[in-house]
C-alpha angles and dihedrals in degrees: 000000000000093000091056094062111105113231120203121237086227085089090069094042088059091047090047092227113147133192110252130187111252135169097247116190103217112193097178138353138185134158093281106042146353129221114216134184106226121216125227120264092035122122111214100225140002116279131176110327093349107098100141136063095027127131089251090060088055093046091053090052095047102039105017124233096272091056094057133070114261106186096085092074137306091261095045110061110173094001115133098157138359144233123205118262095261098032111103133202146056127008131167117227121202114225096190139025092250090052090049091054092047094049094042089054090053091052093047092050091046092242097133116088114220123183126182138189119217139174109225135188117252139016113284116233089199107049095201136015151128126265115204117176143136117257133199140148116305105252090215096048119024091197090065134067123221143186105262139174089250138023130078122340117251125193127189130171120201140188127187110231100178139357136190140160097348100321134094136202106218135189112213128189117193120207092186130037108224122161110275089353099154093042092050094044095049090049089047091060091044097255105105119184114269110261096009103156094195107038102018109079088168120125113229136176095241128091091234123142101176139055121264101231127139131180098219101167133042126171140170143150109260128218090272091060094252119133110231122194124187128191135185135181123248116267126258095263091055091045091052094057092040089058095043091051094046094239099146132261 
């Protein structure tokens, strides 16, 4: 019944969130959800004074407010989960409230498979492994996350795919979805992401001001009991550095 309630667009007028034309890369779409491939330099939803140029603005233009879930927050229509501003790759967008609840439940129960590709600093001594820590806000910088003795558990599994001249191409699967999880975990094991302006603190010879991190695989069992897996290639910026560093195709 909830999905049949008509919601006024006045909600978005009050929130000052406008639909804006955006080149959305839609990988898959049905009546319940859409899978998109997010570009770099795109914030997922409005926050603070930022009310324009976000993914939400583009979603409103492409789908319309009434074709997106609206119970995740007035400023987050369709948004079930997030990627960092400069992290690229796959996201699932809820097109109804019932779909939002279904997908949110999958995330909370860790039933959505998420796999990333990253370029990290250094050569890994251990070519695969699992990182299991607690994470919470950095007490010295509330805008950052940190590995702490308490907080929420965070689990990442990694596998080195290629390495050359002090850099590594790494596949990372996250079993939890903590803010900045991969970036914090890779820094924790002394292999920060190349270009990471927040957690990197590693001088490099490239004029790169953002992390090279791409969600290339997303999978889950839908409401019909069918396992769906989606995959997308890394973006051109990632490919460029992958080639320059000799880290395979």
